[in-house]
C-alpha positions as semicolon CSV with decimal commas, in nm:
position;residue;x (nm);y (nm);z (nm)
1;M;12,383;5,397;11,755
2;N;12,762;5,413;11,741
3;A;12,962;5,707;11,607
4;G;13,014;5,555;11,264
5;R;12,644;5,494;11,217
6;R;12,552;5,847;11,335
7;T;12,789;6,007;11,086
8;A;12,663;5,773;10,804
9;H;12,304;5,888;10,862
10;R;12,370;6,251;10,938
11;R;12,291;6,484;10,642
12;Q;12,276;6,841;10,736
13;R;12,083;7,096;10,533
14;V;12,407;7,309;10,504
15;E;12,748;7,160;10,573
16;W;12,911;7,468;10,708
17;P;13,268;7,329;10,737
18;T;13,267;7,274;10,358
19;V;13,108;7,619;10,289
20;L;13,374;7,787;10,499
21;L;13,650;7,584;10,331
22;I;13,526;7,684;9,985
23;F;13,538;8,050;10,075
24;A;13,881;8,009;10,243
25;T;14,018;7,832;9,935
26;Y;13,911;8,108;9,694
27;A;14,026;8,372;9,933
28;L;14,364;8,209;9,959
29;W;14,385;8,179;9,578
30;A;14,317;8,552;9,541
31;A;14,570;8,642;9,818
32;L;14,842;8,432;9,658
33;C;14,779;8,581;9,318
34;G;14,740;8,939;9,429
35;L;14,975;8,969;9,721
36;A;15,233;8,687;9,727
37;W;15,312;8,665;9,356
38;P;15,497;9,002;9,330
39;A;15,723;8,928;9,623
40;W;15,772;8,546;9,607
41;P;15,688;8,416;9,254
42;A;15,843;8,074;9,282
43;A;15,685;8,004;9,618
44;T;15,343;8,131;9,486
45;I;15,361;7,886;9,194
46;V;15,403;7,597;9,437
47;A;15,143;7,726;9,690
48;L;14,893;7,786;9,406
49;G;14,941;7,420;9,304
50;F;14,827;7,309;9,646
51;V;14,530;7,549;9,642
52;L;14,423;7,430;9,301
53;A;14,447;7,069;9,416
54;L;14,219;7,156;9,713
55;Q;13,974;7,337;9,483
56;S;13,960;7,016;9,273
57;S;13,876;6,812;9,588
58;L;13,599;7,062;9,667
59;M;13,462;7,016;9,314
60;H;13,446;6,646;9,393
61;E;13,246;6,722;9,710
62;A;13,004;6,937;9,518
63;A;12,960;6,669;9,255
64;H;12,828;6,450;9,533
65;G;12,569;6,700;9,658
66;H;12,771;6,889;9,913
67;P;12,770;7,134;10,084
68;T;12,391;7,214;10,038
69;R;12,094;7,019;9,910
70;R;12,062;7,259;9,619
71;G;12,273;7,152;9,314
72;W;12,270;7,493;9,148
73;L;12,406;7,651;9,465
74;N;12,677;7,390;9,500
75;E;12,775;7,450;9,140
76;L;12,786;7,827;9,204
77;L;13,007;7,782;9,506
78;V;13,277;7,583;9,327
79;G;13,205;7,686;8,965
80;L;13,480;7,952;8,927
81;P;13,731;7,748;8,725
82;A;14,060;7,839;8,888
83;G;14,197;7,511;8,765
84;L;14,110;7,599;8,408
85;V;14,059;7,256;8,252
86;Y;13,751;7,083;8,375
87;P;13,398;7,230;8,350
88;F;13,213;7,141;8,673
89;R;12,911;6,993;8,494
90;R;13,128;6,761;8,290
91;F;13,330;6,661;8,591
92;R;13,010;6,589;8,782
93;A;12,852;6,382;8,506
94;L;13,161;6,174;8,439
95;H;13,242;6,125;8,806
96;L;12,890;6,002;8,895
97;R;12,910;5,752;8,609
98;H;13,234;5,633;8,770
99;H;13,047;5,559;9,091
100;A;12,871;5,249;8,931
101;D;13,086;5,013;9,132
102;D;13,008;4,702;8,925
103;N;13,176;4,881;8,624
104;L;13,486;5,011;8,812
105;T;13,796;4,985;8,590
106;D;13,597;4,892;8,282
107;P;13,760;5,087;8,003
108;F;13,426;5,126;7,828
109;D;13,189;5,203;8,111
110;D;13,417;5,366;8,378
111;P;13,515;5,717;8,261
112;E;13,803;5,721;8,510
113;S;13,962;5,384;8,419
114;Y;14,326;5,386;8,321
115;Y;14,306;5,049;8,152
116;R;14,261;4,974;7,785
117;A;14,111;4,674;7,607
118;L;14,350;4,461;7,413
119;W;14,218;4,577;7,079
120;Q;14,242;4,937;7,178
121;H;14,600;4,892;7,293
122;R;14,696;4,716;6,967
123;E;14,576;5,015;6,760
124;L;14,780;5,269;6,952
125;P;15,112;5,415;6,812
126;A;15,424;5,270;6,978
127;A;15,506;5,613;7,136
128;L;15,166;5,634;7,302
129;K;15,196;5,276;7,430
130;F;15,529;5,374;7,592
131;L;15,378;5,687;7,746
132;L;15,083;5,488;7,889
133;H;15,328;5,240;8,036
134;V;15,528;5,516;8,203
135;N;15,198;5,673;8,318
136;N;15,134;5,356;8,524
137;T;15,438;5,432;8,742
138;M;15,377;5,675;9,027
139;V;15,647;5,919;8,915
140;G;15,522;5,897;8,566
141;R;15,161;5,963;8,675
142;F;15,284;6,272;8,869
143;V;15,489;6,414;8,576
144;I;15,308;6,329;8,258
145;G;14,966;6,211;8,394
146;P;14,814;6,566;8,389
147;L;14,929;6,625;8,033
148;L;14,792;6,286;7,905
149;G;14,467;6,329;8,101
150;T;14,408;6,685;7,985
151;A;14,483;6,596;7,619
152;G;14,259;6,291;7,621
153;F;13,978;6,472;7,798
154;L;13,976;6,775;7,564
155;A;13,991;6,550;7,262
156;A;13,695;6,346;7,382
157;E;13,493;6,658;7,462
158;A;13,563;6,818;7,126
159;K;13,419;6,501;6,956
160;L;13,107;6,522;7,169
161;I;13,057;6,885;7,091
162;A;13,117;6,825;6,718
163;A;12,858;6,544;6,733
164;G;12,599;6,790;6,867
165;D;12,577;6,699;7,235
166;R;12,390;6,986;7,381
167;A;12,458;6,909;7,752
168;V;12,833;6,900;7,680
169;R;12,818;7,226;7,480
170;K;12,621;7,398;7,757
171;A;12,872;7,281;8,022
172;W;13,156;7,430;7,816
173;L;12,967;7,756;7,760
174;L;12,924;7,790;8,136
175;H;13,287;7,703;8,182
176;G;13,384;7,965;7,922
177;A;13,194;8,229;8,116
178;G;13,390;8,130;8,423
179;L;13,727;8,145;8,235
180;A;13,623;8,492;8,113
181;V;13,648;8,597;8,477
182;V;13,955;8,392;8,586
183;M;14,194;8,457;8,292
184;P;14,165;8,845;8,301
185;L;14,219;8,838;8,674
186;V;14,524;8,615;8,643
187;L;14,688;8,771;8,339
188;A;14,583;9,142;8,366
189;V;14,491;9,219;8,726
190;F;14,739;8,992;8,907
191;D;14,997;9,010;8,622
192;I;15,090;8,645;8,641
193;P;15,244;8,515;8,315
194;A;15,042;8,239;8,148
195;W;15,333;7,991;8,172
196;A;15,354;8,041;8,550
197;Y;14,990;7,991;8,613
198;L;14,982;7,682;8,383
199;L;15,272;7,544;8,585
200;S;15,060;7,578;8,898
201;V;14,770;7,410;8,716
202;W;14,997;7,119;8,622
203;L;15,120;7,092;8,984
204;G;14,763;7,090;9,124
205;Q;14,666;6,809;8,888
206;S;14,988;6,626;8,973
207;L;14,908;6,644;9,344
208;I;14,560;6,500;9,281
209;S;14,723;6,223;9,076
210;V;14,897;6,103;9,393
211;R;14,552;6,009;9,517
212;T;14,408;5,879;9,194
213;F;14,723;5,674;9,104
214;A;14,607;5,359;9,279
215;E;14,251;5,435;9,375
216;H;14,120;5,143;9,171
217;Q;14,254;4,810;9,048
218;W;14,095;4,519;8,860
219;S;13,938;4,250;9,084
220;E;13,661;4,007;9,008
221;R;13,502;4,134;9,328
222;P;13,390;4,500;9,287
223;D;13,462;4,565;9,660
224;G;13,819;4,463;9,591
225;R;13,868;4,731;9,334
226;T;13,890;5,034;9,563
227;I;14,178;5,130;9,780
228;I;14,216;5,232;10,142
229;V;14,523;5,444;10,229
230;E;14,516;5,456;10,606
231;R;14,732;5,751;10,681
232;S;14,846;6,051;10,469
233;P;14,970;6,403;10,536
234;F;14,771;6,486;10,225
235;A;14,437;6,365;10,374
236;F;14,316;6,719;10,416
237;L;14,420;6,811;10,065
238;F;14,231;6,511;9,937
239;L;13,935;6,576;10,180
240;N;13,990;6,224;10,322
241;N;13,943;6,048;9,989
242;N;14,253;5,841;10,078
243;L;13,981;5,630;10,251
244;H;13,837;5,574;9,907
245;L;13,642;5,262;9,971
246;V;13,459;5,434;10,246
247;H;13,371;5,714;10,012
248;H;13,247;5,481;9,740
249;K;13,020;5,302;9,987
250;N;12,892;5,630;10,136
251;P;12,915;5,885;9,855
252;T;12,674;6,128;10,024
253;V;12,866;6,149;10,352
254;A;13,066;6,469;10,394
255;W;13,445;6,455;10,380
256;Y;13,491;6,536;10,747
257;D;13,281;6,238;10,854
258;L;13,473;5,969;10,656
259;P;13,752;5,910;10,924
260;A;13,499;5,837;11,192
261;L;13,317;5,595;10,966
262;F;13,646;5,415;10,891
263;R;13,765;5,401;11,257
264;A;13,425;5,267;11,379
265;R;13,439;4,960;11,153
266;R;13,800;4,939;11,049
267;E;13,831;4,559;11,040
268;E;13,512;4,531;10,830
269;W;13,643;4,779;10,577
270;L;13,973;4,596;10,545
271;A;13,803;4,263;10,499
272;M;13,563;4,408;10,247
273;N;13,822;4,498;9,994
274;R;14,033;4,190;10,060
275;G;14,346;4,377;10,167
276;Y;14,371;4,637;9,900
277;V;14,524;4,856;10,168
278;F;14,838;5,073;10,192
279;P;14,958;5,233;10,512
280;S;15,057;5,555;10,325
281;Y;15,122;5,702;9,987
282;F;15,490;5,684;10,069
283;A;15,454;5,303;10,079
284;L;15,301;5,319;9,727
285;L;15,589;5,539;9,614
286;R;15,847;5,296;9,751
287;S;15,691;5,007;9,561
288;Y;15,589;5,179;9,236
289;A;15,794;5,497;9,187
290;F;15,946;5,367;8,857
291;K;15,760;5,038;8,835
292;P;15,407;5,010;8,671
293;K;15,153;4,917;8,931
294;E;14,903;4,795;8,673
295;P;14,932;4,682;8,312
296;V;14,785;4,914;8,049
297;V;14,569;4,626;7,906
298;H;14,282;4,532;8,135
299;P;14,360;4,193;8,292
300;A;14,005;4,072;8,202
301;L;14,048;4,170;7,835
302;R;14,379;4,010;7,742
303;R;14,202;3,744;7,540
304;T;13,915;3,965;7,415
305;P;14,029;4,118;7,082
306;E;13,678;4,206;6,965
307;R;13,524;4,540;7,028
308;G;13,251;4,552;7,293
309;R;13,177;4,556;7,656
310;A;13,476;4,497;7,880
311;F;13,344;4,238;8,122
312;T;13,049;4,122;8,327
313;P;13,146;4,124;8,688
314;R;13,135;3,775;8,849
315;V;13,041;3,903;9,191
316;R;12,832;4,198;9,278
317;S;12,951;4,442;9,535
318;R;12,809;4,481;9,884
319;S;12,786;4,767;10,123
320;L;12,838;4,768;10,491
321;N;12,469;4,829;10,534
322;G;12,347;4,634;10,228
323;M;12,322;4,289;10,085
324;G;12,600;4,033;10,080
325;S;12,784;3,909;9,773
326;V;12,565;3,760;9,510
327;P;12,701;3,547;9,221
328;V;12,603;3,652;8,869
329;P;12,668;3,479;8,542
330;A;13,024;3,511;8,412
331;E;12,928;3,500;8,043
332;P;12,901;3,828;7,851
333;P;12,547;3,959;7,796
334;K;12,389;3,841;7,475
335;E;12,318;4,097;7,207
C-alpha cells in the first residue's frame, strides 16, 4: 500500500496535531489580546486577523469530524466564537450540505455558491448587482466579500428563526453563550475597542476569502468544479484546503495528510478536474485582481427564467477509489 493510500485509510481515534493546534490557536489569541495589544495595537489587529482565519479553518476541520470521533467534543474544542459571526452548528450543517458534489455551484442546493439564477439576478437592485459583480473579482472578494457574506448569512438566519426553525434557534443560543464569554473578555478584560476587534474579524474573513474565491466553478462534470492550487504560503493557514479537490474526495482525511494524498497521485488529480488547476493564489490574483472570474448569473441558468431547481448534472462525479463517470439524463426532473 503506497503512502497516499495509507493516509487515505488512516483514521486515528484522536488526531493530536489538530488538538495541539486548536489549543495553540486559542492561546495565541489570548496572548495577542492580553499582552500584545497594549504595546503594539496595529500589529495586533493584523496578527489577530491571521489567528481568526486559522480558527475558521479549524472549525472547518471540526465540521468534518476532526480531531476526535466525538462530535460534541469537537464542537467544544472549536466552539468559542472568537470570529464572532458563525455559530459552529450552523457552519457545520451548511458546509456538509455543500459537500454534495453533484450540486456544487447550484444556487439553490449549494449553500456556498456565489452564483445566482437569472430570475434571481433580475429581481436585484442595480446597486446590489454592481456589488456582486465587484465581489467576483479577487480584490473585491477580499474587501467587500466579508461584508456581503455576513449580511446575507445573518438575514437568512433571521428568517429561519422567525419561521420557527428550532435547530437554527438552538445553534444561535449556543453561539450567544459563547459570545457572552468572548465579548466581555475582548471589551472589558483585554480593553480592545469594538471597532479594532471587528477590523480583525473582517481581516480574518478576508484571508479565508483568498481560498474560497475560486474554490468552485461551474462545469457539467462535477469533478471539474473544484480547484487545485498546488502551492501557497497560506497552505498552513488554510490547513491545506488549497488542495480542495483532494479534500472534497476525502473529506474525512485530516488536513496534515492531504499533501501526501495529492503527491502520491498528482497526475490523476489533475486529470480528474480537467485542468482546473492554478500554481498559486498569486497566479489567480494576476489574472483576476480586478476582473471577475465568474459571472454572477449561473452559466447553466441564463435561459431559465422560471423559479426552480438550478440544473440536473449531466455527468456524475467519480472518486479516485470509486466508480467512473456515469451519464445521467440532462432534462430537469419532472414534478
